[in-house]
N, CA, C and O atoms as a MOPAC input file, in Angstrom:
PM7 MOZYME 1SCF
protein

 N      0.88000 1    -1.20000 1     0.04400 1
 C      0.01700 1    -0.02700 1     0.01100 1
 C      0.89200 1     1.28000 1     0.00500 1
 O      1.77700 1     1.43500 1     0.84700 1
 N      0.65100 1     2.11700 1    -0.86300 1
 C      1.38500 1     3.30800 1    -0.89300 1
 C      0.97100 1     4.49600 1    -0.01500 1
 O     -0.13500 1     4.47500 1     0.52600 1
 N      1.73400 1     5.44300 1     0.13700 1
 C      1.51800 1     6.56200 1     0.97700 1
 C      0.10600 1     7.22100 1     0.80900 1
 O     -0.63300 1     7.48300 1     1.75800 1
 N     -0.17700 1     7.45300 1    -0.48300 1
 C     -1.48300 1     8.13200 1    -0.92100 1
 C     -2.60400 1     7.20900 1    -0.54900 1
 O     -3.65700 1     7.69600 1    -0.13800 1
 N     -2.46200 1     5.95600 1    -0.65700 1
 C     -3.63900 1     5.01500 1    -0.29200 1
 C     -3.88200 1     5.04000 1     1.34000 1
 O     -4.99600 1     5.07600 1     1.86200 1
 N     -2.72000 1     5.01700 1     1.99100 1
 C     -2.74100 1     5.05100 1     3.42800 1
 C     -3.42100 1     6.30600 1     3.79600 1
 O     -4.34900 1     6.19800 1     4.59700 1
 N     -3.10300 1     7.55400 1     3.32200 1
 C     -3.71700 1     8.74300 1     3.70500 1
 C     -5.16300 1     8.81800 1     3.28900 1
 O     -5.92200 1     9.53100 1     3.94700 1
 N     -5.58000 1     8.18200 1     2.31200 1
 C     -6.98900 1     8.03500 1     1.91000 1
 C     -7.77800 1     7.36100 1     2.92500 1
 O     -8.85300 1     7.81900 1     3.31300 1
 N     -7.21100 1     6.15400 1     3.41800 1
 C     -7.82700 1     5.21200 1     4.36000 1
 C     -7.97800 1     6.12500 1     5.64700 1
 O     -9.06300 1     6.16500 1     6.22800 1
 N     -6.91300 1     6.84000 1     6.08100 1
 C     -6.96300 1     7.55300 1     7.30400 1
 C     -7.89700 1     8.67900 1     7.28800 1
 O     -8.45300 1     9.03300 1     8.32800 1
 N     -8.11900 1     9.31200 1     6.07000 1
 C     -9.08600 1    10.42500 1     5.95600 1
 C    -10.45200 1     9.79300 1     6.10300 1
 O    -11.27300 1    10.35600 1     6.82700 1
 N    -10.75700 1     8.70300 1     5.49500 1
 C    -11.98700 1     8.01900 1     5.69000 1
 C    -12.35700 1     7.58400 1     7.24400 1
 O    -13.46500 1     7.68600 1     7.77200 1
 N    -11.24400 1     7.11600 1     7.78700 1
 C    -11.34300 1     6.64200 1     9.10200 1
 C    -11.82200 1     7.92200 1    10.05100 1
 O    -12.63500 1     7.71600 1    10.95300 1
 N    -11.32500 1     9.15000 1     9.83000 1
 C    -11.69600 1    10.30500 1    10.51200 1
 C    -13.19400 1    10.61500 1    10.43000 1
 O    -13.89800 1    10.99800 1    11.36500 1
 N    -13.55500 1    10.40000 1     9.22200 1
 C    -15.03000 1    10.56600 1     8.98400 1
 C    -15.89500 1     9.53400 1     9.80200 1
 O    -16.85400 1     9.92000 1    10.47200 1
 N    -15.56400 1     8.33900 1     9.73500 1
 C    -16.19600 1     7.31700 1    10.45800 1
 C    -16.01000 1     7.59300 1    11.98400 1
 O    -16.97000 1     7.44000 1    12.73900 1
 N    -14.91100 1     7.95900 1    12.40600 1
 C    -14.56100 1     8.27600 1    13.87500 1
 C    -15.50600 1     9.32300 1    14.32100 1
 O    -15.94800 1     9.32000 1    15.47000 1
 N    -15.86000 1    10.30400 1    13.36100 1
 C    -16.75200 1    11.40800 1    13.89300 1
 C    -18.16400 1    10.79800 1    14.26000 1
 O    -18.79500 1    11.14000 1    15.26100 1
 N    -18.56400 1     9.91800 1    13.39900 1
 C    -19.91100 1     9.26700 1    13.56800 1
 C    -19.91100 1     8.44600 1    14.80400 1
 O    -20.87300 1     8.49000 1    15.57200 1
 N    -18.85000 1     7.68300 1    15.03600 1
 C    -18.82000 1     6.75700 1    16.19800 1
 C    -18.68200 1     7.50800 1    17.42800 1
 O    -19.24800 1     7.03300 1    18.41300 1
 N    -17.98300 1     8.68400 1    17.57200 1
 C    -17.82600 1     9.36500 1    18.66500 1
 C    -19.05500 1    10.17200 1    19.02300 1
 O    -19.35700 1    10.34300 1    20.20400 1
 N    -19.80500 1    10.69600 1    17.97700 1
 C    -21.05200 1    11.27700 1    18.31400 1
 C    -22.06000 1    10.25800 1    18.87400 1
 O    -22.77900 1    10.61500 1    19.80800 1
 N    -22.16200 1     9.07600 1    18.39800 1
 C    -22.94300 1     7.99500 1    18.91700 1
 C    -22.51800 1     7.75900 1    20.43900 1
 O    -23.37800 1     7.66600 1    21.31500 1
 N    -21.33100 1     7.67900 1    20.67700 1
 C    -20.71100 1     7.43800 1    22.09600 1
 C    -21.18700 1     8.63400 1    22.95700 1
 O    -21.69600 1     8.37000 1    24.04600 1
 N    -21.07800 1     9.83300 1    22.59600 1
 C    -21.36300 1    11.01500 1    23.29900 1
 C    -22.79500 1    11.09900 1    23.53000 1
 O    -23.18400 1    11.50300 1    24.62500 1
 N    -23.65400 1    10.75500 1    22.59600 1
 C    -25.05800 1    10.91000 1    22.61400 1
 C    -25.70400 1     9.76800 1    23.50500 1
 O    -26.89200 1     9.83400 1    23.82200 1
 N    -24.97600 1     8.82800 1    23.85900 1
 C    -25.48200 1     7.63600 1    24.71400 1
 C    -25.30000 1     8.09600 1    26.13800 1
 O    -24.15400 1     8.23000 1    26.56800 1
 N    -26.32900 1     8.34500 1    26.89100 1
 C    -26.30900 1     8.75300 1    28.22400 1
 C    -25.92200 1     7.69600 1    29.19100 1
 O    -25.72200 1     8.00000 1    30.36700 1
 N    -25.81000 1     6.52800 1    28.79100 1
 C    -25.59300 1     5.33200 1    29.81000 1
 C    -24.44900 1     5.60100 1    30.77300 1
 O    -23.47000 1     6.27400 1    30.44900 1
 N    -24.61500 1     5.03700 1    31.99300 1
 C    -23.55800 1     5.20200 1    33.03600 1
 C    -23.27000 1     3.70200 1    33.37800 1
 O    -24.10700 1     2.83100 1    33.14300 1
 N    -22.19700 1     3.46800 1    33.87600 1
 C    -21.73400 1     2.11800 1    34.20600 1
 C    -22.96000 1     1.55900 1    35.25700 1
 O    -23.42900 1     2.18200 1    36.21000 1
 N    -23.30700 1     0.28900 1    34.82200 1
 C    -24.31800 1    -0.39900 1    35.54100 1
 C    -25.73400 1    -0.29800 1    34.84100 1
 O    -26.64500 1    -1.04700 1    35.19300 1
 N    -25.88900 1     0.58000 1    33.91000 1
 C    -27.04000 1     0.84800 1    33.03300 1
 C    -27.24500 1    -0.24700 1    32.17900 1
 O    -26.24800 1    -0.87800 1    31.82700 1
 N    -28.49600 1    -0.63400 1    31.73000 1
 C    -28.58400 1    -1.52300 1    30.63400 1
 C    -27.97300 1    -1.24700 1    29.31100 1
 O    -27.61400 1    -2.16600 1    28.57400 1
 N    -27.86400 1    -0.12700 1    29.03300 1
 C    -27.26800 1     0.29100 1    27.76600 1
 C    -25.58900 1     0.54600 1    27.95400 1
 O    -24.93400 1     0.92600 1    26.98400 1
 N    -25.04400 1     0.34400 1    29.07800 1
 C    -23.65200 1     0.53900 1    29.21900 1
 C    -22.71300 1    -0.11500 1    28.23800 1
 O    -21.80900 1     0.50200 1    27.67500 1
 N    -22.97900 1    -1.43500 1    28.05600 1
 C    -22.17700 1    -2.20600 1    27.09900 1
 C    -22.19100 1    -1.71500 1    25.66500 1
 O    -21.23000 1    -1.73400 1    24.89500 1
 N    -23.44900 1    -1.26000 1    25.40500 1
 C    -23.68400 1    -0.65400 1    24.00800 1
 C    -22.69800 1     0.57500 1    23.94300 1
 O    -21.93900 1     0.65900 1    22.97800 1
 N    -22.68300 1     1.47000 1    24.87100 1
 C    -21.87900 1     2.55900 1    24.94600 1
 C    -20.40300 1     2.16200 1    24.74700 1
 O    -19.65600 1     2.69500 1    23.92600 1
 N    -20.07800 1     1.20300 1    25.56000 1
 C    -18.64300 1     0.72600 1    25.49500 1
 C    -18.32400 1     0.03800 1    24.14200 1
 O    -17.15200 1     0.01900 1    23.76700 1
 N    -19.25400 1    -0.50200 1    23.42200 1
 C    -18.91900 1    -0.97600 1    22.12700 1
 C    -18.55100 1     0.19900 1    21.18800 1
 O    -17.66500 1     0.08600 1    20.34100 1
 N    -19.27300 1     1.33600 1    21.37400 1
 C    -18.95400 1     2.53000 1    20.58200 1
 C    -17.49500 1     2.95200 1    20.97400 1
 O    -16.70300 1     3.28400 1    20.09200 1
 N    -17.14700 1     2.94000 1    22.27900 1
 C    -15.90900 1     3.48100 1    22.62100 1
 C    -14.77700 1     2.40900 1    22.08200 1
 O    -13.70900 1     2.79800 1    21.60900 1
 N    -15.10500 1     1.11000 1    22.19700 1
 C    -14.11200 1     0.10000 1    21.48900 1
 C    -13.97300 1     0.36800 1    20.03100 1
 O    -12.87100 1     0.30300 1    19.48500 1
 N    -15.05300 1     0.66400 1    19.39400 1
 C    -14.85300 1     0.92400 1    17.87400 1
 C    -14.04200 1     2.33200 1    17.74100 1
 O    -13.23300 1     2.46600 1    16.82300 1
 N    -14.25100 1     3.26500 1    18.57800 1
 C    -13.42700 1     4.46700 1    18.44700 1
 C    -11.92300 1     4.13400 1    18.65400 1
 O    -11.04400 1     4.57800 1    17.91500 1
 N    -11.70400 1     3.34800 1    19.67700 1
 C    -10.20900 1     3.02000 1    19.88100 1
 C     -9.73100 1     2.18300 1    18.70100 1
 O     -8.58100 1     2.33900 1    18.29000 1
 N    -10.54600 1     1.31100 1    18.14000 1
 C     -9.98400 1     0.60100 1    17.06800 1
 C     -9.61800 1     1.50500 1    15.84200 1
 O     -8.61100 1     1.28800 1    15.16700 1
 N    -10.52200 1     2.56700 1    15.58200 1
 C    -10.09200 1     3.49400 1    14.67000 1
 C     -8.90000 1     4.11500 1    14.96900 1
 O     -8.09900 1     4.26300 1    14.04500 1
 N     -8.63000 1     4.49100 1    16.02800 1
 C     -7.25200 1     5.04800 1    16.45400 1
 C     -6.12800 1     4.26800 1    16.21200 1
 O     -5.07400 1     4.75300 1    15.80200 1
 N     -6.31100 1     2.93600 1    16.46900 1
 C     -5.25900 1     1.91400 1    16.22400 1
 C     -5.03600 1     1.79300 1    14.59000 1
 O     -3.91300 1     1.62300 1    14.11600 1
 N     -6.07900 1     1.88700 1    13.88500 1
 C     -5.92100 1     1.82600 1    12.47500 1
 C     -5.17300 1     3.06900 1    11.99500 1
 O     -4.30400 1     2.95200 1    11.13200 1
 N     -5.45400 1     4.15100 1    12.47700 1
 C     -4.70700 1     5.51700 1    12.22300 1
 C     -3.34100 1     5.37600 1    12.56400 1
 O     -2.47000 1     5.71100 1    11.76200 1
 N     -3.05000 1     4.88000 1    13.75800 1
 C     -1.61600 1     4.78700 1    14.21000 1
 C     -0.88400 1     3.85900 1    13.29200 1
 O      0.23300 1     4.18200 1    12.89000 1
 N     -1.49000 1     2.61400 1    12.89600 1
 C     -0.92600 1     1.64600 1    12.19700 1
 C     -0.59000 1     2.11200 1    10.66700 1
 O      0.42400 1     1.70400 1    10.10100 1
 N     -1.40600 1     2.88800 1    10.12000 1
 C     -1.29500 1     3.32000 1     8.78400 1
 C     -0.66300 1     4.64600 1     8.51900 1
 O     -0.38000 1     5.06500 1     7.39700 1
 N     -0.45800 1     5.29000 1     9.68200 1
 C      0.20900 1     6.68800 1     9.49500 1
 C      1.64100 1     6.59700 1     8.64600 1
 O      2.47600 1     5.80600 1     9.08700 1
 N      1.88700 1     7.17000 1     7.75400 1
 C      3.14000 1     7.05300 1     6.92900 1
 C      4.21900 1     7.34600 1     7.82200 1
 O      4.02800 1     8.18500 1     8.70300 1
 N      5.37300 1     6.75000 1     7.71500 1
 C      6.53900 1     6.88000 1     8.40100 1
 C      6.62300 1     5.78900 1     9.53800 1
 O      5.80500 1     4.86900 1     9.57200 1
 N      7.61200 1     5.91400 1    10.44700 1
 C      7.84500 1     4.99100 1    11.47800 1
 C      6.49700 1     4.93400 1    12.41100 1
 O      5.81800 1     5.93900 1    12.62200 1
 N      6.23100 1     3.81100 1    12.87300 1
 C      5.12800 1     3.60100 1    13.71700 1
 C      5.45900 1     4.19400 1    15.04200 1
 O      6.55700 1     3.97000 1    15.55200 1
 N      4.50300 1     4.99100 1    15.66600 1
 C      4.75800 1     5.61900 1    16.87300 1
 C      4.50900 1     4.63000 1    18.09500 1
 O      3.36000 1     4.37200 1    18.45600 1
 N      5.46100 1     4.16500 1    18.62700 1
 C      5.32700 1     2.93600 1    19.62400 1
 C      4.48400 1     3.45200 1    20.88500 1
 O      3.69700 1     2.67000 1    21.41800 1
 N      4.62800 1     4.68400 1    21.34300 1
 C      3.84100 1     5.15700 1    22.43800 1
 C      2.34700 1     5.17100 1    22.05400 1
 O      1.50300 1     4.80100 1    22.87100 1
 N      2.03700 1     5.56100 1    20.91000 1
 C      0.59000 1     5.59400 1    20.41600 1
 C      0.08300 1     4.26200 1    20.20900 1
 O     -1.08200 1     4.00500 1    20.51200 1
 N      0.92300 1     3.31000 1    19.67400 1
 C      0.55800 1     1.92400 1    19.65300 1
 C      0.17800 1     1.32900 1    21.04800 1
 O     -0.89700 1     0.75400 1    21.22100 1
 N      1.12100 1     1.49600 1    22.04700 1
 C      0.85500 1     1.07500 1    23.28900 1
 C     -0.47800 1     1.52000 1    23.97700 1
 O     -1.26300 1     0.80500 1    24.60000 1
 N     -0.56300 1     2.91000 1    23.71500 1
 C     -1.79900 1     3.54300 1    24.18700 1
 C     -3.06000 1     2.95600 1    23.62800 1
 O     -4.00400 1     2.63000 1    24.34700 1
 N     -3.04700 1     2.83200 1    22.33300 1
 C     -4.08500 1     2.16400 1    21.46100 1
 C     -4.39500 1     0.80600 1    22.14200 1
 O     -5.51500 1     0.58600 1    22.60200 1
 N     -3.40300 1    -0.09300 1    22.20200 1
 C     -3.58800 1    -1.36100 1    22.66800 1
 C     -4.07500 1    -1.46100 1    24.13800 1
 O     -4.88500 1    -2.32500 1    24.47400 1
 N     -3.59300 1    -0.61000 1    24.94900 1
 C     -4.00700 1    -0.47500 1    26.30400 1
 C     -5.49300 1    -0.14600 1    26.46800 1
 O     -6.20000 1    -0.66100 1    27.33400 1
 N     -5.90900 1     0.74700 1    25.57300 1
 C     -7.36200 1     1.19900 1    25.65800 1
 C     -8.36300 1    -0.06700 1    25.13200 1
 O     -9.42700 1    -0.41400 1    25.64500 1
 N     -7.75100 1    -0.59300 1    24.05700 1
 C     -8.59000 1    -1.73900 1    23.47000 1
 C     -8.63400 1    -2.94300 1    24.46900 1
 O     -9.66400 1    -3.59700 1    24.63500 1
 N     -7.52600 1    -3.18700 1    25.08900 1
 C     -7.60900 1    -4.42000 1    25.89300 1
 C     -8.36100 1    -4.05600 1    27.16600 1
 O     -9.05200 1    -4.91700 1    27.71200 1
 N     -8.26400 1    -2.80700 1    27.67500 1
 C     -9.05700 1    -2.41300 1    28.86900 1
 C    -10.59000 1    -2.44300 1    28.61400 1
 O    -11.35800 1    -2.99600 1    29.40200 1
 N    -10.97300 1    -1.86100 1    27.54700 1
 C    -12.46200 1    -1.93300 1    27.22900 1
 C    -12.93700 1    -3.35900 1    26.93700 1
 O    -14.01400 1    -3.77500 1    27.36200 1
 N    -12.10100 1    -4.09100 1    26.20000 1
 C    -12.47100 1    -5.51600 1    25.86000 1
 C    -12.59400 1    -6.47300 1    27.00200 1
 O    -13.23500 1    -7.52300 1    26.95700 1
 N    -11.87600 1    -5.98800 1    28.10400 1
 C    -11.87500 1    -6.84300 1    29.28400 1
 C    -13.35400 1    -7.16400 1    29.80200 1
 O    -13.70900 1    -8.27500 1    30.19500 1
 N    -14.09700 1    -6.11700 1    29.75000 1
 C    -15.55500 1    -6.27900 1    30.16800 1
 C    -16.45100 1    -7.19800 1    29.39400 1
 O    -17.50100 1    -7.65700 1    29.84300 1
 N    -15.92600 1    -7.45400 1    28.10400 1
 C    -16.73900 1    -8.25100 1    27.25700 1
 C    -16.08100 1    -9.72100 1    27.30100 1
 O    -16.76800 1   -10.66100 1    26.90100 1
 N    -14.85300 1    -9.94000 1    27.74600 1
 C    -14.11400 1   -11.19600 1    27.71900 1
 C    -13.51900 1   -11.21800 1    29.21900 1
 O    -12.30300 1   -11.11800 1    29.38700 1
 N    -14.38300 1   -11.34700 1    30.26800 1
 C    -13.72600 1   -11.16800 1    31.55900 1
 C    -12.80600 1   -12.39400 1    31.89600 1
 O    -11.89500 1   -12.25600 1    32.71200 1
 N    -13.01600 1   -13.47600 1    31.33300 1
 C    -12.08800 1   -14.73000 1    31.58100 1
 C    -10.78100 1   -14.63300 1    30.92000 1
 O     -9.88100 1   -15.40200 1    31.25700 1
 N    -10.60100 1   -13.73700 1    29.99300 1
 C     -9.37400 1   -13.60700 1    29.19400 1
 C     -8.27700 1   -12.77000 1    29.98900 1
 O     -7.10500 1   -12.72200 1    29.61400 1
 N     -8.72700 1   -12.15900 1    31.04600 1
 C     -7.59500 1   -11.41300 1    31.87900 1
 C     -6.90700 1   -10.34600 1    30.93300 1
 O     -5.68900 1   -10.17800 1    31.00100 1
 N     -7.65100 1    -9.66200 1    30.09700 1
 C     -7.11500 1    -8.73400 1    29.17400 1
 C     -6.59300 1    -7.50000 1    30.03600 1
 O     -5.52700 1    -6.96700 1    29.72800 1
 N     -7.27400 1    -7.09000 1    31.01100 1
 C     -6.80200 1    -5.90500 1    31.83800 1
 C     -5.33600 1    -6.17700 1    32.42100 1
 O     -4.49100 1    -5.28400 1    32.48900 1
 N     -5.12200 1    -7.45300 1    32.82100 1
 C     -3.85200 1    -7.79800 1    33.45800 1
 C     -2.79900 1    -7.65000 1    32.28100 1
 O     -1.71100 1    -7.10200 1    32.45400 1
 N     -3.18900 1    -8.15400 1    31.13700 1
 C     -2.22200 1    -8.22700 1    30.02200 1
 C     -1.71200 1    -6.79600 1    29.63400 1
 O     -0.67500 1    -6.68400 1    28.97900 1
 N     -2.40700 1    -5.74000 1    30.01800 1
 C     -2.04200 1    -4.39300 1    29.69400 1
 C     -0.82800 1    -3.97400 1    30.51700 1
 O     -0.08300 1    -3.07300 1    30.13200 1
 N     -0.62800 1    -4.68500 1    31.73100 1
 C      0.57900 1    -4.36500 1    32.49300 1
 C      1.87700 1    -4.59500 1    31.76900 1
 O      2.86300 1    -3.91000 1    32.04100 1
 N      1.90600 1    -5.54800 1    30.84500 1
 C      3.15300 1    -5.71300 1    30.21600 1
 C      3.42800 1    -4.77600 1    29.02900 1
 O      4.54600 1    -4.72900 1    28.51600 1
 N      2.39800 1    -4.03000 1    28.59900 1
 C      2.66200 1    -3.10900 1    27.59600 1
 C      3.62900 1    -1.98900 1    27.92200 1
 O      4.24500 1    -1.47200 1    26.99100 1
 N      3.81800 1    -1.56500 1    29.18300 1
 C      4.56400 1    -0.47100 1    29.63200 1
 C      5.83000 1    -0.87000 1    30.29400 1
 O      6.51400 1     0.02400 1    30.79200 1
 N      6.26100 1    -2.21200 1    30.36500 1
 C      7.37800 1    -2.67800 1    30.85700 1
 C      8.62500 1    -2.28400 1    30.16700 1
 O      9.71300 1    -2.68800 1    30.57800 1

């Protein structure tokens, strides 16, 4: 994939990001509410888009951003896969 193709995908991802973030912000659910997991799904999608942007950004990958993206994704995913101990796995990201 060339630089221009990467830039085009990143541009599109920002458009999608705006829609996902609006959906997240418009969901009034709080932890414990029945719609909490739906709100968390939107947050997970938001973080996945940031991972895509970090991965495709031309040039060297920014390892701090990659670590932060993965930390967020694993932390949010932990509530969907509680037996996988994903939150614990995040501890190794910053060693």
